[in-house]
N, CA, C and O atoms as CSV, one atom per row, in Angstrom:
chain,resi,resn,atom,element,x,y,z
A,1,MET,N,N,130.602,-40.560,141.485
A,1,MET,CA,C,130.123,-38.646,141.958
A,1,MET,C,C,131.246,-38.659,141.224
A,1,MET,O,O,131.870,-39.716,141.131
A,2,PRO,N,N,131.738,-37.399,140.523
A,2,PRO,CA,C,132.925,-36.078,140.083
A,2,PRO,C,C,134.345,-36.043,141.099
A,2,PRO,O,O,134.603,-35.484,142.165
A,3,MET,N,N,134.800,-36.585,140.543
A,3,MET,CA,C,135.917,-36.451,142.068
A,3,MET,C,C,136.650,-35.706,142.289
A,3,MET,O,O,137.653,-35.784,142.999
A,4,ILE,N,N,136.033,-34.433,141.396
A,4,ILE,CA,C,136.157,-32.984,142.469
A,4,ILE,C,C,134.916,-33.305,144.213
A,4,ILE,O,O,135.099,-32.892,145.358
A,5,GLY,N,N,133.986,-34.007,143.755
A,5,GLY,CA,C,133.224,-33.760,145.206
A,5,GLY,C,C,134.010,-34.895,146.196
A,5,GLY,O,O,134.041,-34.584,147.386
A,6,TRP,N,N,134.893,-36.678,145.672
A,6,TRP,CA,C,135.560,-37.031,146.190
A,6,TRP,C,C,136.858,-35.713,146.875
A,6,TRP,O,O,137.672,-36.458,147.421
A,7,ILE,N,N,137.031,-35.229,146.943
A,7,ILE,CA,C,138.404,-34.143,147.233
A,7,ILE,C,C,137.487,-33.354,147.830
A,7,ILE,O,O,137.824,-33.440,149.010
A,8,PHE,N,N,136.563,-32.654,147.789
A,8,PHE,CA,C,136.142,-31.717,149.158
A,8,PHE,C,C,135.627,-32.461,149.753
A,8,PHE,O,O,135.352,-31.770,150.734
A,9,ILE,N,N,134.836,-34.410,150.174
A,9,ILE,CA,C,134.497,-34.587,151.274
A,9,ILE,C,C,135.508,-34.800,151.864
A,9,ILE,O,O,135.615,-34.487,153.050
A,10,LEU,N,N,137.079,-35.731,150.769
A,10,LEU,CA,C,138.331,-35.678,152.375
A,10,LEU,C,C,138.849,-34.497,152.282
A,10,LEU,O,O,139.742,-34.243,153.090
A,11,ALA,N,N,138.517,-33.601,151.447
A,11,ALA,CA,C,138.647,-32.090,152.082
A,11,ALA,C,C,137.873,-31.631,153.795
A,11,ALA,O,O,138.431,-31.307,154.843
A,12,ALA,N,N,137.030,-31.720,153.600
A,12,ALA,CA,C,136.348,-31.433,154.902
A,12,ALA,C,C,136.859,-32.646,156.173
A,12,ALA,O,O,137.401,-32.299,157.223
A,13,LEU,N,N,136.622,-33.769,155.887
A,13,LEU,CA,C,137.161,-35.139,156.974
A,13,LEU,C,C,138.295,-34.063,157.225
A,13,LEU,O,O,138.217,-33.198,158.098
A,14,GLY,N,N,139.347,-34.217,156.363
A,14,GLY,CA,C,140.568,-34.023,156.625
A,14,GLY,C,C,140.708,-32.105,158.015
A,14,GLY,O,O,141.701,-31.848,158.697
A,15,LEU,N,N,139.767,-31.470,157.973
A,15,LEU,CA,C,139.832,-30.031,158.300
A,15,LEU,C,C,138.865,-30.416,159.214
A,15,LEU,O,O,139.144,-29.543,160.036
A,16,VAL,N,N,137.881,-31.067,159.775
A,16,VAL,CA,C,137.839,-31.713,160.763
A,16,VAL,C,C,138.006,-32.766,161.449
A,16,VAL,O,O,137.352,-32.347,162.404
A,17,LEU,N,N,138.236,-33.497,161.687
A,17,LEU,CA,C,139.956,-34.419,161.956
A,17,LEU,C,C,141.334,-32.814,163.045
A,17,LEU,O,O,141.989,-32.562,164.056
A,18,GLY,N,N,141.076,-32.541,162.286
A,18,GLY,CA,C,142.348,-31.779,162.237
A,18,GLY,C,C,142.388,-30.946,163.119
A,18,GLY,O,O,143.407,-30.661,163.750
A,19,SER,N,N,141.017,-30.328,163.315
A,19,SER,CA,C,140.731,-28.919,164.473
A,19,SER,C,C,140.690,-30.044,165.675
A,19,SER,O,O,141.523,-29.927,166.574
A,20,LEU,N,N,139.569,-31.333,165.726
A,20,LEU,CA,C,139.871,-32.296,166.651
A,20,LEU,C,C,140.437,-33.081,166.828
A,20,LEU,O,O,139.995,-34.162,167.215
A,21,PHE,N,N,141.593,-32.833,166.616
A,21,PHE,CA,C,143.308,-33.047,166.631
A,21,PHE,C,C,143.607,-32.226,167.486
A,21,PHE,O,O,143.845,-32.748,168.575
A,22,MET,N,N,143.751,-30.488,167.432
A,22,MET,CA,C,144.149,-29.999,167.946
A,22,MET,C,C,143.435,-29.324,169.006
A,22,MET,O,O,144.124,-28.718,169.828
A,23,LEU,N,N,141.934,-29.319,169.162
A,23,LEU,CA,C,141.474,-28.846,170.336
A,23,LEU,C,C,142.365,-30.677,170.914
A,23,LEU,O,O,143.579,-30.477,170.881
A,24,ARG,N,N,142.183,-31.607,171.192
A,24,ARG,CA,C,142.880,-32.660,172.341
A,24,ARG,C,C,143.990,-31.986,172.013
A,24,ARG,O,O,143.356,-31.328,171.188
A,25,ASP,N,N,145.599,-31.346,171.863
A,25,ASP,CA,C,146.233,-30.945,171.854
A,25,ASP,C,C,146.247,-30.136,172.996
A,25,ASP,O,O,146.667,-30.400,174.123
A,26,SER,N,N,145.585,-28.827,172.433
A,26,SER,CA,C,145.639,-27.616,173.474
A,26,SER,C,C,144.894,-27.684,175.013
A,26,SER,O,O,145.304,-27.091,176.011
A,27,ALA,N,N,143.400,-28.780,174.919
A,27,ALA,CA,C,142.987,-28.890,176.365
A,27,ALA,C,C,144.013,-29.406,177.278
A,27,ALA,O,O,144.047,-28.753,178.321
A,28,SER,N,N,144.542,-30.007,177.243
A,28,SER,CA,C,145.021,-29.822,179.069
A,28,SER,C,C,146.489,-29.061,179.044
A,28,SER,O,O,147.225,-29.604,179.867
A,29,LYS,N,N,146.972,-28.256,178.534
A,29,LYS,CA,C,147.487,-27.179,178.514
A,29,LYS,C,C,147.164,-25.253,179.384
A,29,LYS,O,O,147.230,-24.164,178.814
A,30,MET,N,N,146.892,-25.501,180.611
A,30,MET,CA,C,146.458,-24.613,181.617
A,30,MET,C,C,147.783,-23.688,182.377
A,30,MET,O,O,148.078,-23.581,183.567
A,31,ASN,N,N,148.130,-23.360,181.694
A,31,ASN,CA,C,149.186,-23.156,182.180
A,31,ASN,C,C,148.750,-21.854,183.804
A,31,ASN,O,O,149.943,-21.706,184.071
A,32,ILE,N,N,148.388,-21.405,184.349
A,32,ILE,CA,C,148.571,-21.419,186.154
A,32,ILE,C,C,149.732,-20.743,186.861
A,32,ILE,O,O,150.726,-21.449,186.694
A,33,PRO,N,N,150.009,-19.701,187.559
A,33,PRO,CA,C,151.162,-20.071,188.405
A,33,PRO,C,C,150.281,-20.507,189.698
A,33,PRO,O,O,149.140,-20.711,190.111
A,34,GLU,N,N,151.405,-20.498,189.967
A,34,GLU,CA,C,151.370,-21.449,191.479
A,34,GLU,C,C,150.710,-20.327,193.139
A,34,GLU,O,O,150.377,-20.908,194.173
A,35,ASP,N,N,150.681,-19.375,193.060
A,35,ASP,CA,C,150.204,-18.728,193.892
A,35,ASP,C,C,149.283,-17.968,193.415
A,35,ASP,O,O,148.986,-16.997,194.110
A,36,LYS,N,N,148.482,-18.181,191.980
A,36,LYS,CA,C,147.174,-18.287,191.700
A,36,LYS,C,C,146.320,-19.582,192.599
A,36,LYS,O,O,145.327,-19.360,193.292
A,37,LEU,N,N,146.860,-20.746,192.437
A,37,LEU,CA,C,146.297,-21.646,192.351
A,37,LEU,C,C,146.202,-22.654,194.275
A,37,LEU,O,O,145.575,-23.572,194.803
A,38,GLU,N,N,147.105,-21.820,194.555
A,38,GLU,CA,C,147.189,-21.460,196.073
A,38,GLU,C,C,146.348,-21.053,196.290
A,38,GLU,O,O,145.462,-21.834,196.636
A,39,LYS,N,N,145.955,-19.286,196.237
A,39,LYS,CA,C,145.018,-18.653,196.016
A,39,LYS,C,C,143.346,-18.880,195.724
A,39,LYS,O,O,142.535,-18.067,196.165
A,40,VAL,N,N,142.752,-20.555,194.614
A,40,VAL,CA,C,141.961,-20.462,194.816
A,40,VAL,C,C,141.655,-21.405,196.083
A,40,VAL,O,O,140.809,-21.097,196.922
A,41,ARG,N,N,142.531,-22.754,196.156
A,41,ARG,CA,C,142.477,-23.990,197.448
A,41,ARG,C,C,142.371,-23.369,198.589
A,41,ARG,O,O,141.818,-24.018,199.477
A,42,LYS,N,N,142.930,-21.713,198.997
A,42,LYS,CA,C,142.582,-21.283,200.138
A,42,LYS,C,C,140.623,-21.265,199.274
A,42,LYS,O,O,139.807,-22.083,198.849
A,43,ARG,N,N,140.710,-20.255,199.393
A,43,ARG,CA,C,139.498,-20.022,199.143
A,43,ARG,C,C,138.290,-20.828,198.951
A,43,ARG,O,O,137.092,-20.610,199.138
A,44,LYS,N,N,138.876,-21.690,198.581
A,44,LYS,CA,C,138.078,-23.248,198.637
A,44,LYS,C,C,137.528,-23.510,199.807
A,44,LYS,O,O,136.409,-23.580,200.316
A,45,ALA,N,N,138.748,-23.647,200.114
A,45,ALA,CA,C,139.227,-23.711,201.488
A,45,ALA,C,C,137.323,-22.528,202.582
A,45,ALA,O,O,136.512,-22.669,203.496
A,46,GLU,N,N,137.605,-21.864,201.838
A,46,GLU,CA,C,137.361,-20.908,203.244
A,46,GLU,C,C,135.181,-21.506,202.403
A,46,GLU,O,O,134.051,-21.713,202.845
A,47,LEU,N,N,135.377,-21.502,202.052
A,47,LEU,CA,C,134.402,-21.472,201.362
A,47,LEU,C,C,133.169,-22.953,201.597
A,47,LEU,O,O,131.953,-22.921,201.409
A,48,GLU,N,N,133.817,-23.856,201.947
A,48,GLU,CA,C,133.291,-25.045,202.248
A,48,GLU,C,C,133.280,-25.327,203.779
A,48,GLU,O,O,132.438,-26.112,204.216
A,49,ALA,N,N,133.954,-24.875,204.414
A,49,ALA,CA,C,133.917,-23.969,205.394
A,49,ALA,C,C,132.522,-23.605,206.119
A,49,ALA,O,O,132.119,-24.147,207.148
A,50,GLN,N,N,131.955,-22.742,205.506
A,50,GLN,CA,C,131.224,-21.203,205.926
A,50,GLN,C,C,130.118,-22.695,205.092
A,50,GLN,O,O,129.139,-22.809,205.828
A,51,GLU,N,N,130.042,-23.445,204.242
A,51,GLU,CA,C,128.815,-23.718,203.691
A,51,GLU,C,C,128.294,-25.109,204.859
A,51,GLU,O,O,127.123,-25.447,205.035
A,52,LYS,N,N,129.391,-25.672,205.469
A,52,LYS,CA,C,130.010,-26.728,207.054
A,52,LYS,C,C,129.019,-25.586,207.937
A,52,LYS,O,O,127.897,-25.513,207.436
A,53,LYS,N,N,129.125,-25.102,208.588
A,53,LYS,CA,C,128.818,-23.514,208.821
A,53,LYS,C,C,127.753,-23.261,209.545
A,53,LYS,O,O,127.440,-23.072,210.721
A,54,ASP,N,N,126.904,-23.355,207.635
A,54,ASP,CA,C,125.537,-23.060,207.559
A,54,ASP,C,C,124.635,-23.625,207.477
A,54,ASP,O,O,123.462,-23.312,207.683
A,55,ASP,N,N,125.465,-25.248,206.913
A,55,ASP,CA,C,124.187,-26.291,206.913
A,55,ASP,C,C,124.163,-26.975,208.707
A,55,ASP,O,O,123.195,-27.710,208.903
A,56,GLN,N,N,125.130,-26.780,209.960
A,56,GLN,CA,C,124.624,-26.590,211.156
A,56,GLN,C,C,123.430,-25.857,211.481
A,56,GLN,O,O,122.698,-26.406,212.305
A,57,TRP,N,N,123.097,-24.849,211.069
A,57,TRP,CA,C,121.982,-24.187,211.683
A,57,TRP,C,C,121.142,-24.467,211.092
A,57,TRP,O,O,120.020,-24.048,211.376
């Protein structure tokens, strides 16, 4: 294989691996304010209580 083919293969591999590493690093950065988290937890608890009530009928 000519040298340019190896360069293209290495460049493609580098781009794929670089993208995967960037995706992994940014996957856990979800900055949600504490008041919104509390609101979500409260709503979830309400829905679970309502579902439990509906299941009893």
